[in-house]
N, CA, C and O atoms as a GROMACS GRO file, in nm:
protein
  520
    1MET      N    1   0.078  -0.117   0.024
    1MET     CA    2  -0.008   0.002   0.000
    1MET      C    3   0.071   0.092  -0.023
    1MET      O    4   0.176   0.083   0.041
    2THR      N    5   0.058   0.215  -0.117
    2THR     CA    6   0.183   0.318  -0.114
    2THR      C    7   0.100   0.439   0.007
    2THR      O    8  -0.018   0.427   0.038
    3LYS      N    9   0.187   0.546   0.062
    3LYS     CA   10   0.178   0.596   0.143
    3LYS      C   11   0.056   0.688   0.136
    3LYS      O   12  -0.013   0.730   0.230
    4LYS      N   13   0.039   0.717  -0.037
    4LYS     CA   14  -0.096   0.815  -0.029
    4LYS      C   15  -0.257   0.705  -0.007
    4LYS      O   16  -0.360   0.725   0.056
    5THR      N   17  -0.224   0.624  -0.068
    5THR     CA   18  -0.304   0.466   0.072
    5THR      C   19  -0.316   0.488   0.146
    5THR      O   20  -0.419   0.544   0.184
    6SER      N   21  -0.230   0.464   0.209
    6SER     CA   22  -0.279   0.457   0.359
    6SER      C   23  -0.306   0.533   0.372
    6SER      O   24  -0.417   0.516   0.424
    7PHE      N   25  -0.282   0.678   0.363
    7PHE     CA   26  -0.318   0.835   0.415
    7PHE      C   27  -0.487   0.815   0.374
    7PHE      O   28  -0.567   0.765   0.452
    8VAL      N   29  -0.515   0.853   0.264
    8VAL     CA   30  -0.698   0.845   0.236
    8VAL      C   31  -0.737   0.705   0.263
    8VAL      O   32  -0.824   0.655   0.192
    9PHE      N   33  -0.662   0.606   0.397
    9PHE     CA   34  -0.732   0.483   0.423
    9PHE      C   35  -0.787   0.481   0.605
    9PHE      O   36  -0.890   0.431   0.652
   10VAL      N   37  -0.677   0.552   0.673
   10VAL     CA   38  -0.710   0.619   0.723
   10VAL      C   39  -0.751   0.701   0.755
   10VAL      O   40  -0.792   0.694   0.871
   11LEU      N   41  -0.780   0.891   0.653
   11LEU     CA   42  -0.937   0.975   0.670
   11LEU      C   43  -1.002   0.926   0.670
   11LEU      O   44  -1.094   0.955   0.746
   12GLY      N   45  -1.013   0.795   0.580
   12GLY     CA   46  -1.162   0.793   0.586
   12GLY      C   47  -1.173   0.687   0.704
   12GLY      O   48  -1.288   0.700   0.746
   13LEU      N   49  -1.096   0.568   0.793
   13LEU     CA   50  -1.165   0.548   0.920
   13LEU      C   51  -1.200   0.653   1.004
   13LEU      O   52  -1.316   0.650   1.046
   14GLY      N   53  -1.100   0.782   1.053
   14GLY     CA   54  -1.153   0.904   1.124
   14GLY      C   55  -1.228   0.987   1.067
   14GLY      O   56  -1.179   1.096   1.096
   15ILE      N   57  -1.288   0.998   1.025
   15ILE     CA   58  -1.434   1.038   0.936
   15ILE      C   59  -1.592   0.965   0.972
   15ILE      O   60  -1.696   1.001   1.028
   16ALA      N   61  -1.534   0.826   0.893
   16ALA     CA   62  -1.623   0.737   1.000
   16ALA      C   63  -1.638   0.782   1.127
   16ALA      O   64  -1.710   0.861   1.188
   17ALA      N   65  -1.513   0.679   1.156
   17ALA     CA   66  -1.557   0.774   1.333
   17ALA      C   67  -1.605   0.876   1.452
   17ALA      O   68  -1.652   0.866   1.566
   18MET      N   69  -1.567   0.983   1.360
   18MET     CA   70  -1.637   1.071   1.390
   18MET      C   71  -1.753   1.071   1.400
   18MET      O   72  -1.828   1.070   1.497
   19GLY      N   73  -1.776   1.073   1.238
   19GLY     CA   74  -1.960   1.022   1.209
   19GLY      C   75  -1.953   0.930   1.287
   19GLY      O   76  -1.868   1.003   1.337
   20MET      N   77  -1.956   0.823   1.362
   20MET     CA   78  -2.006   0.746   1.468
   20MET      C   79  -2.002   0.797   1.681
   20MET      O   80  -2.044   0.753   1.788
   21ALA      N   81  -1.910   0.930   1.619
   21ALA     CA   82  -1.945   0.964   1.749
   21ALA      C   83  -1.992   1.033   1.765
   21ALA      O   84  -2.012   1.080   1.876
   22GLN      N   85  -2.060   1.100   1.596
   22GLN     CA   86  -2.140   1.192   1.637
   22GLN      C   87  -2.301   1.135   1.664
   22GLN      O   88  -2.398   1.186   1.719
   23GLU      N   89  -2.279   1.011   1.598
   23GLU     CA   90  -2.449   0.964   1.630
   23GLU      C   91  -2.504   0.873   1.782
   23GLU      O   92  -2.610   0.829   1.824
   24GLN      N   93  -2.314   0.880   1.842
   24GLN     CA   94  -2.423   0.831   1.974
   24GLN      C   95  -2.448   0.979   2.041
   24GLN      O   96  -2.546   1.009   2.109
   25ALA      N   97  -2.323   1.076   2.005
   25ALA     CA   98  -2.346   1.204   2.056
   25ALA      C   99  -2.519   1.276   2.096
   25ALA      O  100  -2.544   1.380   2.159
   26LYS      N  101  -2.595   1.199   2.047
   26LYS     CA  102  -2.753   1.276   2.050
   26LYS      C  103  -2.778   1.241   2.128
   26LYS      O  104  -2.752   1.129   2.173
   27PRO      N  105  -2.846   1.334   2.180
   27PRO     CA  106  -2.941   1.399   2.290
   27PRO      C  107  -3.064   1.270   2.299
   27PRO      O  108  -3.117   1.240   2.192
   28PRO      N  109  -3.119   1.174   2.457
   28PRO     CA  110  -3.245   1.065   2.380
   28PRO      C  111  -3.347   1.174   2.368
   28PRO      O  112  -3.348   1.294   2.396
   29VAL      N  113  -3.459   1.063   2.298
   29VAL     CA  114  -3.556   1.217   2.258
   29VAL      C  115  -3.633   1.140   2.388
   29VAL      O  116  -3.644   1.024   2.428
   30ASN      N  117  -3.689   1.309   2.439
   30ASN     CA  118  -3.804   1.352   2.610
   30ASN      C  119  -3.892   1.210   2.504
   30ASN      O  120  -3.915   1.191   2.385
   31PRO      N  121  -3.927   1.107   2.686
   31PRO     CA  122  -4.059   1.028   2.630
   31PRO      C  123  -4.154   1.122   2.687
   31PRO      O  124  -4.174   1.212   2.769
   32VAL      N  125  -4.231   0.994   2.530
   32VAL     CA  126  -4.421   1.196   2.586
   32VAL      C  127  -4.514   1.091   2.735
   32VAL      O  128  -4.509   0.972   2.704
   33ASN      N  129  -4.577   1.108   2.855
   33ASN     CA  130  -4.605   1.078   2.914
   33ASN      C  131  -4.732   1.011   2.839
   33ASN      O  132  -4.802   1.054   2.747
   34ILE      N  133  -4.739   0.834   2.947
   34ILE     CA  134  -4.874   0.834   2.906
   34ILE      C  135  -4.912   0.746   3.009
   34ILE      O  136  -4.996   0.657   2.992
   35ALA      N  137  -4.852   0.768   3.122
   35ALA     CA  138  -4.940   0.735   3.247
   35ALA      C  139  -5.090   0.840   3.273
   35ALA      O  140  -5.122   0.957   3.255
   36GLY      N  141  -5.162   0.698   3.333
   36GLY     CA  142  -5.364   0.704   3.297
   36GLY      C  143  -5.369   0.604   3.287
   36GLY      O  144  -5.285   0.528   3.335
   37VAL      N  145  -5.513   0.551   3.193
   37VAL     CA  146  -5.586   0.505   3.257
   37VAL      C  147  -5.610   0.497   3.059
   37VAL      O  148  -5.593   0.591   2.981
   38TRP      N  149  -5.644   0.381   3.031
   38TRP     CA  150  -5.656   0.391   2.855
   38TRP      C  151  -5.779   0.296   2.803
   38TRP      O  152  -5.833   0.205   2.865
   39GLU      N  153  -5.791   0.317   2.748
   39GLU     CA  154  -5.873   0.210   2.677
   39GLU      C  155  -5.902   0.130   2.553
   39GLU      O  156  -6.003   0.143   2.483
   40VAL      N  157  -5.818   0.060   2.536
   40VAL     CA  158  -5.731  -0.014   2.440
   40VAL      C  159  -5.846  -0.125   2.321
   40VAL      O  160  -5.901  -0.226   2.364
   41THR      N  161  -5.860  -0.085   2.198
   41THR     CA  162  -5.923  -0.240   2.182
   41THR      C  163  -5.853  -0.318   2.087
   41THR      O  164  -5.761  -0.273   2.019
   42MET      N  165  -5.906  -0.468   2.078
   42MET     CA  166  -5.784  -0.509   1.892
   42MET      C  167  -5.912  -0.588   1.858
   42MET      O  168  -6.006  -0.588   1.937
   43ALA      N  169  -5.916  -0.649   1.753
   43ALA     CA  170  -5.930  -0.757   1.714
   43ALA      C  171  -5.896  -0.844   1.738
   43ALA      O  172  -5.777  -0.870   1.722
   44GLY      N  173  -6.016  -0.970   1.808
   44GLY     CA  174  -6.028  -1.112   1.846
   44GLY      C  175  -5.997  -1.209   1.741
   44GLY      O  176  -5.944  -1.155   1.643
   45PRO      N  177  -6.012  -1.330   1.732
   45PRO     CA  178  -6.052  -1.419   1.678
   45PRO      C  179  -6.223  -1.460   1.682
   45PRO      O  180  -6.284  -1.535   1.606
   46GLN      N  181  -6.279  -1.369   1.818
   46GLN     CA  182  -6.368  -1.413   1.770
   46GLN      C  183  -6.475  -1.246   1.806
   46GLN      O  184  -6.588  -1.288   1.780
   47GLY      N  185  -6.484  -1.171   1.826
   47GLY     CA  186  -6.458  -1.048   1.730
   47GLY      C  187  -6.360  -0.880   1.854
   47GLY      O  188  -6.276  -0.904   1.941
   48GLU      N  189  -6.381  -0.817   1.839
   48GLU     CA  190  -6.342  -0.727   1.933
   48GLU      C  191  -6.289  -0.783   2.028
   48GLU      O  192  -6.306  -0.904   2.040
   49ILE      N  193  -6.212  -0.715   2.119
   49ILE     CA  194  -6.164  -0.729   2.270
   49ILE      C  195  -6.127  -0.578   2.297
   49ILE      O  196  -6.060  -0.515   2.215
   50THR      N  197  -6.178  -0.514   2.431
   50THR     CA  198  -6.236  -0.382   2.493
   50THR      C  199  -6.092  -0.386   2.656
   50THR      O  200  -6.119  -0.439   2.764
   51GLN      N  201  -6.009  -0.346   2.637
   51GLN     CA  202  -5.889  -0.374   2.753
   51GLN      C  203  -5.870  -0.253   2.838
   51GLN      O  204  -5.834  -0.143   2.796
   52THR      N  205  -5.902  -0.288   2.975
   52THR     CA  206  -5.849  -0.152   3.040
   52THR      C  207  -5.673  -0.148   3.064
   52THR      O  208  -5.590  -0.230   3.105
   53VAL      N  209  -5.668  -0.006   3.015
   53VAL     CA  210  -5.499  -0.051   3.068
   53VAL      C  211  -5.442   0.081   3.089
   53VAL      O  212  -5.449   0.179   3.014
   54THR      N  213  -5.384   0.069   3.205
   54THR     CA  214  -5.300   0.180   3.341
   54THR      C  215  -5.126   0.119   3.338
   54THR      O  216  -5.065   0.018   3.373
   55PHE      N  217  -5.085   0.303   3.248
   55PHE     CA  218  -4.986   0.283   3.276
   55PHE      C  219  -4.977   0.374   3.363
   55PHE      O  220  -5.048   0.474   3.366
   56THR      N  221  -4.839   0.332   3.483
   56THR     CA  222  -4.760   0.417   3.560
   56THR      C  223  -4.636   0.423   3.484
   56THR      O  224  -4.599   0.349   3.392
   57GLN      N  225  -4.584   0.513   3.532
   57GLN     CA  226  -4.473   0.582   3.432
   57GLN      C  227  -4.340   0.652   3.524
   57GLN      O  228  -4.368   0.750   3.592
   58ASP      N  229  -4.221   0.610   3.526
   58ASP     CA  230  -4.106   0.679   3.552
   58ASP      C  231  -3.990   0.734   3.479
   58ASP      O  232  -3.877   0.685   3.488
   59ASN      N  233  -4.035   0.885   3.373
   59ASN     CA  234  -3.962   0.957   3.347
   59ASN      C  235  -3.961   0.821   3.168
   59ASN      O  236  -4.053   0.803   3.089
   60ALA      N  237  -3.849   0.769   3.166
   60ALA     CA  238  -3.853   0.635   3.041
   60ALA      C  239  -3.923   0.520   3.046
   60ALA      O  240  -3.969   0.467   2.945
   61VAL      N  241  -3.935   0.476   3.154
   61VAL     CA  242  -3.997   0.359   3.214
   61VAL      C  243  -4.115   0.299   3.194
   61VAL      O  244  -4.131   0.321   3.074
   62ILE      N  245  -4.209   0.237   3.229
   62ILE     CA  246  -4.358   0.234   3.242
   62ILE      C  247  -4.348   0.092   3.303
   62ILE      O  248  -4.264   0.005   3.279
   63LYS      N  249  -4.438   0.090   3.374
   63LYS     CA  250  -4.510  -0.008   3.414
   63LYS      C  251  -4.684  -0.013   3.335
   63LYS      O  252  -4.722   0.100   3.305
   64VAL      N  253  -4.771  -0.110   3.307
   64VAL     CA  254  -4.778  -0.162   3.275
   64VAL      C  255  -4.892  -0.262   3.315
   64VAL      O  256  -4.835  -0.371   3.314
   65LYS      N  257  -5.030  -0.284   3.353
   65LYS     CA  258  -5.171  -0.384   3.415
   65LYS      C  259  -5.309  -0.384   3.332
   65LYS      O  260  -5.393  -0.296   3.352
   66MET      N  261  -5.324  -0.470   3.252
   66MET     CA  262  -5.433  -0.527   3.163
   66MET      C  263  -5.514  -0.540   3.217
   66MET      O  264  -5.518  -0.612   3.317
   67GLU      N  265  -5.645  -0.448   3.156
   67GLU     CA  266  -5.775  -0.611   3.213
   67GLU      C  267  -5.889  -0.612   3.128
   67GLU      O  268  -5.951  -0.533   3.057
   68SER      N  269  -5.894  -0.714   3.155
   68SER     CA  270  -6.067  -0.760   2.997
   68SER      C  271  -6.132  -0.902   3.095
   68SER      O  272  -6.098  -0.951   3.203
   69PRO      N  273  -6.236  -0.932   3.000
   69PRO     CA  274  -6.245  -1.027   3.063
   69PRO      C  275  -6.251  -1.130   3.093
   69PRO      O  276  -6.336  -1.202   3.143
   70MET      N  277  -6.066  -1.149   3.030
   70MET     CA  278  -6.000  -1.307   3.026
   70MET      C  279  -5.960  -1.312   3.144
   70MET      O  280  -5.927  -1.416   3.201
   71GLY      N  281  -5.958  -1.171   3.207
   71GLY     CA  282  -5.850  -1.155   3.384
   71GLY      C  283  -5.752  -1.047   3.341
   71GLY      O  284  -5.774  -0.970   3.247
   72GLU      N  285  -5.657  -1.048   3.407
   72GLU     CA  286  -5.488  -0.930   3.434
   72GLU      C  287  -5.386  -0.957   3.414
   72GLU      O  288  -5.347  -1.071   3.442
   73ALA      N  289  -5.315  -0.875   3.366
   73ALA     CA  290  -5.202  -0.951   3.262
   73ALA      C  291  -5.110  -0.815   3.390
   73ALA      O  292  -5.153  -0.711   3.440
   74GLU      N  293  -4.998  -0.872   3.399
   74GLU     CA  294  -4.866  -0.692   3.408
   74GLU      C  295  -4.755  -0.719   3.308
   74GLU      O  296  -4.730  -0.801   3.220
   75GLY      N  297  -4.712  -0.636   3.351
   75GLY     CA  298  -4.620  -0.596   3.244
   75GLY      C  299  -4.520  -0.465   3.258
   75GLY      O  300  -4.533  -0.412   3.368
   76GLU      N  301  -4.437  -0.409   3.184
   76GLU     CA  302  -4.275  -0.296   3.182
   76GLU      C  303  -4.263  -0.291   2.974
   76GLU      O  304  -4.274  -0.344   2.862
   77GLY      N  305  -4.228  -0.162   3.077
   77GLY     CA  306  -4.163  -0.155   2.890
   77GLY      C  307  -4.080   0.018   2.899
   77GLY      O  308  -4.027   0.079   2.992
   78THR      N  309  -4.106   0.054   2.727
   78THR     CA  310  -4.063   0.172   2.812
   78THR      C  311  -4.089   0.262   2.698
   78THR      O  312  -4.153   0.216   2.604
   79VAL      N  313  -4.037   0.412   2.693
   79VAL     CA  314  -4.104   0.487   2.579
   79VAL      C  315  -3.996   0.567   2.504
   79VAL      O  316  -3.896   0.615   2.556
   80GLU      N  317  -4.019   0.572   2.410
   80GLU     CA  318  -3.902   0.671   2.369
   80GLU      C  319  -3.925   0.823   2.265
   80GLU      O  320  -3.851   0.803   2.168
   81GLY      N  321  -3.994   0.960   2.246
   81GLY     CA  322  -4.042   1.037   2.153
   81GLY      C  323  -4.158   0.956   2.202
   81GLY      O  324  -4.170   0.920   2.320
   82ASN      N  325  -4.248   0.928   2.102
   82ASN     CA  326  -4.422   0.930   2.071
   82ASN      C  327  -4.366   0.771   2.073
   82ASN      O  328  -4.455   0.737   1.995
   83ASP      N  329  -4.314   0.681   2.089
   83ASP     CA  330  -4.280   0.518   2.077
   83ASP      C  331  -4.316   0.497   2.245
   83ASP      O  332  -4.324   0.555   2.353
   84ALA      N  333  -4.333   0.358   2.173
   84ALA     CA  334  -4.435   0.291   2.368
   84ALA      C  335  -4.399   0.124   2.316
   84ALA      O  336  -4.414   0.092   2.198
   85LYS      N  337  -4.349   0.022   2.425
   85LYS     CA  338  -4.258  -0.008   2.367
   85LYS      C  339  -4.292  -0.106   2.511
   85LYS      O  340  -4.235  -0.053   2.605
   86TRP      N  341  -4.379  -0.251   2.563
   86TRP     CA  342  -4.429  -0.286   2.655
   86TRP      C  343  -4.417  -0.477   2.672
   86TRP      O  344  -4.359  -0.526   2.574
   87SER      N  345  -4.440  -0.531   2.726
   87SER     CA  346  -4.461  -0.739   2.723
   87SER      C  347  -4.524  -0.733   2.873
   87SER      O  348  -4.529  -0.661   2.973
   88ILE      N  349  -4.575  -0.867   2.816
   88ILE     CA  350  -4.641  -0.870   2.972
   88ILE      C  351  -4.663  -1.074   2.929
   88ILE      O  352  -4.678  -1.141   2.827
   89SER      N  353  -4.655  -1.098   3.054
   89SER     CA  354  -4.664  -1.245   3.004
   89SER      C  355  -4.811  -1.296   3.043
   89SER      O  356  -4.893  -1.211   3.080
   90ILE      N  357  -4.833  -1.378   3.039
   90ILE     CA  358  -4.961  -1.455   3.078
   90ILE      C  359  -4.980  -1.636   3.036
   90ILE      O  360  -4.922  -1.671   2.933
   91SER      N  361  -5.049  -1.730   3.103
   91SER     CA  362  -5.063  -1.836   3.209
   91SER      C  363  -5.230  -1.826   3.090
   91SER      O  364  -5.318  -1.739   3.085
   92THR      N  365  -5.207  -1.984   2.994
   92THR     CA  366  -5.305  -2.018   2.923
   92THR      C  367  -5.299  -2.123   2.968
   92THR      O  368  -5.225  -2.155   3.061
   93PRO      N  369  -5.424  -2.237   2.874
   93PRO     CA  370  -5.433  -2.387   2.900
   93PRO      C  371  -5.350  -2.447   2.791
   93PRO      O  372  -5.334  -2.568   2.780
   94ASN      N  373  -5.310  -2.376   2.727
   94ASN     CA  374  -5.158  -2.395   2.639
   94ASN      C  375  -5.028  -2.380   2.680
   94ASN      O  376  -4.944  -2.401   2.592
   95GLY      N  377  -4.963  -2.331   2.858
   95GLY     CA  378  -4.847  -2.254   2.896
   95GLY      C  379  -4.864  -2.125   2.857
   95GLY      O  380  -4.936  -2.063   2.779
   96ASP      N  381  -4.760  -2.099   2.950
   96ASP     CA  382  -4.760  -1.866   2.953
   96ASP      C  383  -4.695  -1.878   2.773
   96ASP      O  384  -4.672  -1.962   2.686
   97PHE      N  385  -4.689  -1.749   2.794
   97PHE     CA  386  -4.653  -1.663   2.647
   97PHE      C  387  -4.626  -1.551   2.674
   97PHE      O  388  -4.722  -1.502   2.734
   98THR      N  389  -4.534  -1.472   2.662
   98THR     CA  390  -4.560  -1.327   2.612
   98THR      C  391  -4.553  -1.286   2.517
   98THR      O  392  -4.502  -1.320   2.410
   99ILE      N  393  -4.642  -1.151   2.573
   99ILE     CA  394  -4.717  -1.078   2.404
   99ILE      C  395  -4.641  -0.900   2.479
   99ILE      O  396  -4.658  -0.833   2.582
  100GLY      N  397  -4.517  -0.886   2.289
  100GLY     CA  398  -4.538  -0.770   2.294
  100GLY      C  399  -4.654  -0.705   2.220
  100GLY      O  400  -4.735  -0.764   2.149
  101PHE      N  401  -4.648  -0.499   2.263
  101PHE     CA  402  -4.676  -0.422   2.239
  101PHE      C  403  -4.589  -0.330   2.151
  101PHE      O  404  -4.485  -0.323   2.216
  102LYS      N  405  -4.579  -0.282   2.081
  102LYS     CA  406  -4.559  -0.066   2.043
  102LYS      C  407  -4.692  -0.013   1.968
  102LYS      O  408  -4.783  -0.041   1.890
  103ALA      N  409  -4.656   0.047   2.019
  103ALA     CA  410  -4.750   0.161   2.042
  103ALA      C  411  -4.695   0.330   1.928
  103ALA      O  412  -4.579   0.341   1.887
  104LYS      N  413  -4.751   0.386   1.912
  104LYS     CA  414  -4.729   0.511   1.863
  104LYS      C  415  -4.856   0.608   1.920
  104LYS      O  416  -4.968   0.598   1.870
  105ILE      N  417  -4.820   0.720   2.050
  105ILE     CA  418  -4.874   0.778   2.125
  105ILE      C  419  -4.909   0.976   2.018
  105ILE      O  420  -4.838   1.052   1.954
  106ASP      N  421  -5.009   0.972   2.048
  106ASP     CA  422  -5.022   1.095   1.966
  106ASP      C  423  -5.184   1.168   2.091
  106ASP      O  424  -5.307   1.157   2.098
  107GLY      N  425  -5.079   1.232   2.157
  107GLY     CA  426  -5.198   1.283   2.264
  107GLY      C  427  -5.260   1.151   2.308
  107GLY      O  428  -5.208   1.039   2.297
  108ASP      N  429  -5.423   1.191   2.376
  108ASP     CA  430  -5.486   1.097   2.402
  108ASP      C  431  -5.517   0.979   2.334
  108ASP      O  432  -5.626   0.922   2.346
  109LYS      N  433  -5.422   0.939   2.259
  109LYS     CA  434  -5.464   0.814   2.144
  109LYS      C  435  -5.330   0.720   2.096
  109LYS      O  436  -5.213   0.752   2.119
  110MET      N  437  -5.350   0.661   2.063
  110MET     CA  438  -5.248   0.547   2.060
  110MET      C  439  -5.325   0.454   1.909
  110MET      O  440  -5.441   0.473   1.873
  111THR      N  441  -5.266   0.395   1.869
  111THR     CA  442  -5.228   0.279   1.698
  111THR      C  443  -5.179   0.190   1.789
  111THR      O  444  -5.172   0.222   1.907
  112GLY      N  445  -5.121   0.019   1.727
  112GLY     CA  446  -5.016  -0.003   1.706
  112GLY      C  447  -5.044  -0.205   1.674
  112GLY      O  448  -5.126  -0.286   1.632
  113GLU      N  449  -4.902  -0.192   1.734
  113GLU     CA  450  -4.921  -0.384   1.762
  113GLU      C  451  -4.864  -0.435   1.847
  113GLU      O  452  -4.762  -0.412   1.912
  114MET      N  453  -4.984  -0.555   1.841
  114MET     CA  454  -4.929  -0.621   1.914
  114MET      C  455  -4.859  -0.758   1.834
  114MET      O  456  -4.892  -0.800   1.723
  115ASP      N  457  -4.762  -0.808   1.917
  115ASP     CA  458  -4.706  -0.983   1.867
  115ASP      C  459  -4.735  -1.087   1.956
  115ASP      O  460  -4.696  -1.107   2.071
  116LEU      N  461  -4.828  -1.164   1.865
  116LEU     CA  462  -4.885  -1.319   1.949
  116LEU      C  463  -4.801  -1.391   1.879
  116LEU      O  464  -4.866  -1.465   1.806
  117GLY      N  465  -4.613  -1.415   1.857
  117GLY     CA  466  -4.581  -1.492   1.849
  117GLY      C  467  -4.631  -1.586   1.738
  117GLY      O  468  -4.651  -1.528   1.631
  118GLU      N  469  -4.664  -1.763   1.739
  118GLU     CA  470  -4.689  -1.857   1.630
  118GLU      C  471  -4.814  -1.762   1.576
  118GLU      O  472  -4.801  -1.749   1.454
  119MET      N  473  -4.884  -1.721   1.606
  119MET     CA  474  -4.999  -1.612   1.534
  119MET      C  475  -4.986  -1.503   1.442
  119MET      O  476  -5.058  -1.480   1.345
  120GLY      N  477  -4.853  -1.416   1.497
  120GLY     CA  478  -4.886  -1.408   1.410
  120GLY      C  479  -4.889  -1.217   1.505
  120GLY      O  480  -4.902  -1.213   1.627
  121PRO      N  481  -4.880  -1.145   1.459
  121PRO     CA  482  -4.949  -0.959   1.481
  121PRO      C  483  -5.060  -0.934   1.475
  121PRO      O  484  -5.140  -0.956   1.384
  122MET      N  485  -5.076  -0.882   1.581
  122MET     CA  486  -5.222  -0.789   1.561
  122MET      C  487  -5.242  -0.676   1.557
  122MET      O  488  -5.143  -0.619   1.605
  123ALA      N  489  -5.362  -0.562   1.508
  123ALA     CA  490  -5.304  -0.386   1.518
  123ALA      C  491  -5.452  -0.413   1.680
  123ALA      O  492  -5.519  -0.509   1.719
  124PHE      N  493  -5.440  -0.292   1.717
  124PHE     CA  494  -5.488  -0.277   1.820
  124PHE      C  495  -5.470  -0.059   1.783
  124PHE      O  496  -5.378  -0.010   1.717
  125SER      N  497  -5.580   0.019   1.846
  125SER     CA  498  -5.567   0.158   1.938
  125SER      C  499  -5.676   0.160   2.041
  125SER      O  500  -5.763   0.079   2.073
  126GLY      N  501  -5.643   0.283   2.084
  126GLY     CA  502  -5.685   0.278   2.206
  126GLY      C  503  -5.659   0.518   2.220
  126GLY      O  504  -5.609   0.609   2.155
  127GLN      N  505  -5.763   0.489   2.393
  127GLN     CA  506  -5.796   0.626   2.390
  127GLN      C  507  -5.811   0.600   2.519
  127GLN      O  508  -5.853   0.500   2.576
  128ARG      N  509  -5.752   0.756   2.581
  128ARG     CA  510  -5.735   0.720   2.705
  128ARG      C  511  -5.836   0.830   2.781
  128ARG      O  512  -5.887   0.939   2.758
  129LYS      N  513  -5.828   0.715   2.901
  129LYS     CA  514  -5.980   0.757   2.921
  129LYS      C  515  -6.019   0.894   2.979
  129LYS      O  516  -5.899   0.917   2.995
  130LYS      N  517  -6.070   0.991   3.020
  130LYS     CA  518  -6.081   1.122   3.111
  130LYS      C  519  -6.106   1.092   3.235
  130LYS      O  520  -6.117   1.181   3.320
   0.00000   0.00000   0.00000
């Protein structure tokens, strides 16, 4: 490798490293406040299911309690900007499993998708109760 080629290679590595440092230096996005009680509706195999979901929030960390006619479940997650993610674990006659949720928050409304593992994703929407 010639001196000129070596210099260009080292310069390129330096520029790439500076770019990564700038990426890492970006401040975290402030989490939107989702604390409170929400009514969340999803389409189930036997029709719509409405649940009462209570979020408590400490900065970006959330704790979740979901209540439906089928029972209660608790979980936790995070909020970054207008994006919320959480998961709950439930016990069924077929065994225990975890459901992951991702939501976009827009004021007192949310839309999102829950991951039901092998059963695939399912859309949901929610409204904060007044």
